[in-house]
C-alpha positions in Angstrom: -12.1 -35.4 -16.9 -8.8 -34.2 -15.3 -6.8 -36.0 -18.0 -8.9 -34.3 -20.7 -8.3 -30.9 -19.1 -4.5 -31.5 -19.0 -4.6 -32.3 -22.7 -6.6 -29.1 -23.3 -4.1 -27.0 -21.4 -1.1 -28.4 -23.3 -3.0 -27.9 -26.6 -3.7 -24.2 -25.8 0.0 -23.5 -25.1 0.8 -24.4 -28.7 -1.1 -21.3 -29.7 1.2 -19.0 -27.7 1.8 -15.5 -29.1 4.1 -12.8 -27.7 1.6 -10.0 -27.5 -2.0 -9.1 -27.6 -3.7 -6.5 -29.7 -5.8 -5.1 -26.9 -5.1 -4.3 -23.2 -8.5 -5.7 -22.2 -9.1 -8.9 -24.2 -10.5 -11.0 -21.4 -11.7 -14.2 -20.0 -13.7 -17.4 -20.1 -14.5 -20.1 -22.6 -13.5 -23.4 -21.0 -16.1 -23.7 -18.2 -17.9 -26.4 -20.1 -14.7 -28.5 -20.3 -13.6 -28.4 -16.6 -15.2 -28.8 -13.2 -16.6 -25.9 -11.3 -14.3 -26.5 -8.3 -11.1 -26.3 -10.3 -8.5 -24.0 -8.6 -5.1 -25.3 -9.5 -2.2 -22.9 -8.5 0.3 -24.2 -11.1 -1.6 -22.4 -13.8 -1.2 -18.9 -12.2 0.3 -16.5 -14.7 -0.6 -18.5 -17.8 -2.4 -15.6 -19.4 1.0 -14.3 -20.4 1.3 -17.4 -22.6 -2.2 -18.0 -23.8 -3.6 -14.6 -24.6 -3.7 -15.2 -28.4 -5.8 -18.4 -28.4 -8.1 -18.4 -31.5 -11.0 -19.2 -29.2 -10.8 -15.9 -27.4 -13.1 -12.9 -27.7 -13.8 -9.7 -25.6 -14.4 -10.9 -22.1 -13.0 -14.4 -22.9 -9.4 -15.2 -22.3 -8.5 -18.8 -21.5 -5.1 -17.8 -20.0 -6.7 -15.3 -17.6 -9.2 -17.9 -16.6 -6.4 -20.2 -15.5 -4.7 -17.4 -13.6 -7.9 -16.6 -11.8 -8.5 -20.2 -11.0 -5.1 -20.2 -9.3 -6.5 -17.5 -7.0 -9.6 -19.6 -6.3 -12.0 -17.8 -8.7 -13.6 -19.7 -11.4 -15.0 -17.5 -14.2 -18.7 -18.3 -14.7 -19.2 -16.3 -18.0 -16.8 -13.4 -18.6 -14.0 -11.5 -16.9 -12.9 -8.1 -18.2 -9.3 -7.1 -17.6 -7.9 -3.5 -17.3 -10.9 -1.7 -18.7 -10.6 2.1 -19.0 -12.7 4.3 -16.7 -15.0 5.1 -19.6 -15.4 1.4 -20.3 -16.1 0.6 -16.7 -18.8 3.2 -16.6 -20.4 1.6 -19.7 -20.5 -1.6 -17.8 -22.4 0.1 -15.0 -19.7 1.6 -12.7 -20.9 4.6 -10.7 -19.5 6.6 -7.8 -20.4 5.5 -4.3 -20.7 7.4 -1.1 -17.5 7.1 0.9 -17.2 5.3 4.1 -14.6 5.9 6.8 -13.4 4.4 10.0 -14.0 0.7 9.1 -11.8 -1.6 11.2 -8.8 -3.2 9.4 -8.5 -6.8 10.4 -4.9 -8.0 9.8 -3.3 -11.4 10.4 0.4 -12.2 10.0 3.6 -10.8 11.4 2.5 -7.2 12.0 3.5 -4.6 14.7 1.1 -2.2 16.2 -2.6 -2.0 16.6 -3.9 -4.8 14.4 -6.9 -7.0 14.9 -6.0 -10.6 15.5 -7.4 -13.0 13.0 -6.5 -16.7 12.9 -5.3 -18.4 9.8 -8.4 -20.6 9.9 -10.7 -17.6 10.0 -9.0 -15.9 7.0 -9.0 -19.1 5.1 -12.7 -19.7 5.7 -13.5 -16.1 4.7 -11.4 -16.3 1.6 -13.2 -19.5 0.6 -16.6 -17.8 1.0 -15.4 -14.7 -1.0 -13.9 -16.6 -3.9 -17.0 -18.8 -4.1 -19.2 -15.7 -4.2 -17.2 -14.0 -7.0 -17.2 -17.3 -8.9 -21.0 -17.2 -8.8 -21.2 -13.8 -10.6 -21.7 -13.9 -14.3 -19.4 -11.0 -15.1 -16.3 -10.1 -13.0 -13.8 -7.4 -13.4 -10.0 -7.6 -13.0 -7.5 -4.8 -12.9 -3.7 -4.8 -12.6 -1.6 -2.1 -11.0 1.2 -1.4 -8.6 1.9 0.3 -5.2 4.9 2.5 -5.7 5.9 4.0 -9.1 9.3 2.4 -9.4 9.2 -0.9 -11.4 12.4 -2.0 -9.5 10.9 -1.9 -6.0 7.1 -1.7 -6.4 4.5 -4.2 -5.3 2.3 -5.5 -8.1 -1.4 -5.7 -7.4 -4.3 -7.6 -9.0 -7.9 -6.7 -8.2 -10.6 -9.3 -8.7 -14.1 -7.8 -8.2 -17.7 -8.6 -8.6 -18.4 -4.8 -9.3 -17.1 -2.4 -11.9 -17.7 0.5 -9.4 -15.1 -1.1 -7.0 -12.5 -1.4 -9.8 -13.2 2.2 -10.9 -12.5 3.4 -7.3 -9.6 1.2 -6.4 -7.7 1.5 -9.7 -7.4 5.2 -9.3 -5.0 4.8 -6.4 -2.8 2.3 -8.1 0.1 3.1 -10.4 0.0 1.7 -13.9 2.0 -1.4 -14.6 3.0 -3.0 -17.9 0.8 -5.7 -19.4 1.6 -9.1 -17.9 3.7 -7.6 -15.2 1.5 -9.1 -12.5 1.7 -12.5 -14.2 5.5 -12.4 -14.2 5.9 -11.0 -10.7 7.2 -13.3 -8.0 4.9 -12.1 -5.2 1.9 -10.0 -6.4 -0.8 -8.8 -4.0 -4.4 -9.9 -4.6 -7.4 -7.8 -3.7 -10.7 -9.7 -3.6 -13.8 -7.4 -3.7 -17.2 -8.9 -2.8 -19.6 -6.0 -2.8 -22.8 -8.2 -2.9 -21.7 -11.0 -0.6 -24.1 -12.0 2.2 -23.8 -10.0 5.5 -23.2 -13.3 7.2 -19.7 -13.4 5.8 -18.6 -11.2 8.7 -19.6 -13.9 11.1 -16.4 -15.7 10.2 -14.4 -12.8 11.9 -16.8 -12.7 14.8 -18.3 -9.3 13.8 -21.8 -10.6 14.7 -23.6 -7.7 16.4 -22.1 -5.1 14.1 -24.7 -6.3 11.6 -23.3 -5.3 8.3 -20.9 -6.7 5.7 -18.7 -3.7 5.2 -15.3 -4.7 6.5 -11.6 -5.0 5.5 -9.5 -8.1 6.1 -5.9 -8.7 5.2 -3.4 -11.6 5.4 0.3 -10.6 5.2 1.4 -14.2 4.6 -1.0 -14.7 1.7 -0.4 -11.2 0.3 -4.2 -11.0 0.1 -6.8 -8.3 0.9 -10.5 -8.8 1.2 -13.0 -5.9 0.8 -16.6 -6.8 1.6 -19.7 -4.7 1.0 -18.9 -1.1 0.5 -15.4 -1.4 2.2 -13.8 -0.4 -1.1 -15.1 3.2 -0.5 -13.1 3.5 2.7 -10.0 4.9 1.0 -8.0 5.5 4.2 -8.6 1.9 5.5 -7.9 0.3 2.2 -4.6 2.3 1.8 -3.6 1.3 5.3 -4.1 -2.3 4.6 -2.3 -2.1 1.2 0.6 -0.3 2.9 0.8 -3.1 5.5 0.8 -5.8 2.8 3.2 -4.1 0.4 5.8 -3.1 3.0 7.8 -6.4 3.1 7.7 -6.7 -0.7 8.9 -3.1 -1.3 11.6 -3.5 1.3 12.9 -6.8 -0.1 13.3 -5.0 -3.5 15.5 -2.2 -2.1 12.8 0.4 -1.4 11.9 2.1 1.9 8.1 2.4 2.5 7.8 5.4 4.7 4.8 7.1 6.4 5.9 10.5 5.2 4.6 13.3 3.0 6.4 14.8 0.0 6.7 18.6 0.0 7.6 20.0 -3.4 9.4 23.4 -3.0 10.6 24.9 -6.2 12.8 22.3 -7.8 13.4 20.4 -4.6 11.6 17.6 -2.8 11.4 17.5 1.0 10.6 14.4 3.0 8.2 15.4 5.8 7.6 13.2 8.9 4.8 14.4 11.2 1.7 13.3 13.0 -1.4 12.5 10.9 -3.2 15.7 11.9 -0.2 17.8 11.0 0.1 16.1 7.6 -3.6 16.6 6.9 -3.4 20.3 7.8 -1.1 20.9 4.9 -2.3 18.1 2.6 -3.1 20.5 -0.2 0.6 21.3 -0.4 1.9 17.8 -0.2 2.3 15.0 -2.8 0.4 12.9 -2.1 -2.1 14.4 0.2 -1.8 11.6 2.7 1.3 9.9 4.1 3.0 7.2 2.1 6.3 7.5 0.2 8.8 5.0 -1.3 12.4 6.1 -1.0 14.8 4.2 -3.3 17.9 4.7 -5.4 15.7 6.2 -8.1 14.4 8.9 -5.7 11.3 9.5 -3.7 7.8 8.9 -5.0 4.3 8.5 -3.5 3.2 5.1 -2.4 -0.2 5.6 -4.1 -1.3 7.4 -7.2 -3.7 10.3 -6.6 -4.3 11.7 -10.0 -1.7 14.5 -9.6 1.4 12.5 -9.2 3.3 13.8 -12.2 6.5 15.8 -12.6 10.3 15.4 -12.7 10.4 15.4 -8.9 9.4 11.7 -8.9 13.0 10.8 -9.9 14.7 13.1 -7.4 16.2 12.3 -4.1 15.0 14.4 -1.2 16.9 17.7 -0.7 16.2 17.3 3.0 14.4 15.3 5.7 12.2 17.2 8.2 11.0 15.7 11.4 8.1 17.6 12.9 7.8 17.4 16.7 5.6 19.0 19.3 7.3 19.7 22.6 6.6 22.4 25.3 9.3 21.2 27.7 12.0 23.4 26.2 14.2 20.4 25.3 13.5 20.7 21.6 14.4 24.0 20.0 12.3 25.5 17.2 14.7 24.4 14.5 17.9 22.3 14.7 20.1 20.2 12.4 20.4 16.5 13.1 23.4 14.2 12.5 22.5 11.0 10.6 22.6 9.0 13.8 20.2 11.5 15.5 17.9 11.4 12.4 17.7 7.6 12.6 17.0 7.8 16.4 14.2 10.4 16.0 12.8 8.5 13.0 12.6 5.3 15.1 11.0 7.0 18.1 8.5 9.0 16.0 7.7 11.3 19.0 4.5 13.3 18.7 2.6 15.2 21.4 3.9 13.0 24.2 3.4 9.8 22.3 5.7 7.6 20.3 5.0 6.1 16.8 7.9 4.0 15.7 9.0 4.9 12.2 6.1 7.4 12.3 3.9 4.5 11.1 0.2 5.3 11.0 -0.9 1.8 10.4 0.1 -1.8 11.4 3.5 -2.6 9.9 4.8 -5.9 8.7 8.3 -4.4 8.5 10.5 -4.2 11.7 10.8 -0.4 12.5 14.4 -0.9 13.8 15.5 -2.6 10.6 13.8 0.2 8.6 15.6 2.8 10.7 19.0 1.1 10.0 18.4 1.2 6.3 17.1 4.8 6.6 20.4 5.7 8.3 22.5 4.2 5.5 20.4 5.9 2.9 20.7 9.4 4.3 24.4 8.9 4.9 25.3 7.5 1.5 23.3 10.2 -0.3 24.3 12.9 2.1 20.7 14.0 2.7 20.6 16.7 5.5 18.0 16.2 8.3 16.3 18.7 10.5 14.1 18.7 13.6 11.5 21.4 14.1 9.3 22.0 17.0 5.8 23.3 16.1 4.7 23.9 19.7 4.3 27.6 20.6 2.9 27.4 24.1 -0.7 26.2 23.7 -0.7 27.0 20.0 0.8 24.8 17.3 2.0 25.8 13.8 0.2 23.9 11.1 -1.0 24.2 7.5 0.5 26.9 5.3 2.4 28.4 8.3 4.1 25.0 8.8 5.1 24.9 5.1 6.5 28.4 5.3 8.4 27.5 8.5 9.9 24.4 6.8 10.9 26.5 3.7 12.5 29.3 5.8 14.4 26.7 7.9 16.0 25.2 4.8 16.9 28.7 3.5 18.7 29.6 6.7 22.3 28.5 6.3 23.3 28.5 10.0 20.8 26.1 11.6 22.4 25.1 14.9 23.0 21.4 15.6 20.6 19.7 18.0 22.1 19.3 21.4 20.0 17.8 24.2 20.2 19.0 27.8 19.2 15.7 29.3 16.1 16.1 31.4 12.7 14.4 31.4 12.1 14.1 27.7 15.5 12.4 27.0 14.7 9.9 29.7 11.3 9.3 28.2 12.8 8.6 24.8 15.3 6.2 26.3 12.8 4.4 28.4 10.4 3.8 25.4 13.1 2.7 23.0 14.9 0.4 25.4 11.5 -1.3 26.2 10.5 -1.6 22.6 13.8 -2.6 21.1 16.5 -4.8 22.7 19.6 -3.0 21.4 20.1 0.1 19.3 23.1 0.6 17.0 25.8 2.7 18.7 25.4 5.4 16.1 21.8 6.1 17.1 21.7 9.0 19.5 19.3 11.5 21.0 
């Protein structure tokens, strides 16, 4: 049987064609000629070579079948690739009530607040999920990207048992060229199992929680699993994808940052602040939640939100703003930072008495100190000015529209004084935290 399948595969490659007439010609006609447990990785990406086989039809693409098999999913009947929203609705996609606050279980080399999952646990869960999706007659596949720059984005493939999940998840991904995922060296894979048995959560020891709505990610496998209605938890899903995509984006010359983009006239401002502060002015930021890629091509949102259009996507930031909250009198209302000071405050991420290295709001698979070093080089090379503002006014804090006006007025003022610390308790607090967290800081980093 294996020998026969090899001959079949070689025969199919003789029918290679350089393009396909439709973006959603899709998958599965060879199930009768190969065993159900086939999942051979060497065939990943072959849909780029076999999309024009004469045996294909809507929902049936031999090349895509082989690619999915390389991800452990065997197409039972049909698999539809990159359907438009209207087509997904025709296939039964509907809106679902959003969930929030689901725990994000992450394994791999991550820093900060992640749930610990063993390699064996994730492997067992992935095996259950791929077996479940393989048992579904019709599955849905969608390709996209995290980050809008083709040079430093992270390609993503969604494999789902539900058109509703694809409709929801595809809306936060950037479009990517046909076959881009197939040709990518390290794409991410999202497995969505909405109808899997609740017992799947037992693998992670969820037990008493009693439902199958959970998120699990593996940095080393570049894989994300969404079970039950977890795909409706936009915040949790984005956090997991940001964690998985960070190393890929960084390796390609981009900086994945937990920041917001404030568009002011013709300028773009990179805004670092606490999650609550960012949310208070989300209507005036692009995107509405933190997540930016800074690269040689400019600054752009990590995720698509339906409104991410405009020439600002190709612009470097006109300024970097660090928002702090301090009532000790150490941090003035507005001051200008040197590049070394900007890198230091970026690394500390001081907010309301707490520190968030690199302002990261989710577990990070990128070393914050290495990120801060590259951030320093970036703002120095591109001569991007940086400012520190203090939003604390006694017991009251500036937020929302008032914060945006404060930022804009700060940038209009030509004589912002440089930041000069006066020593004291806050400086010692910074120094104590960073010296405990990081062994040695570059000499240029300073408070």
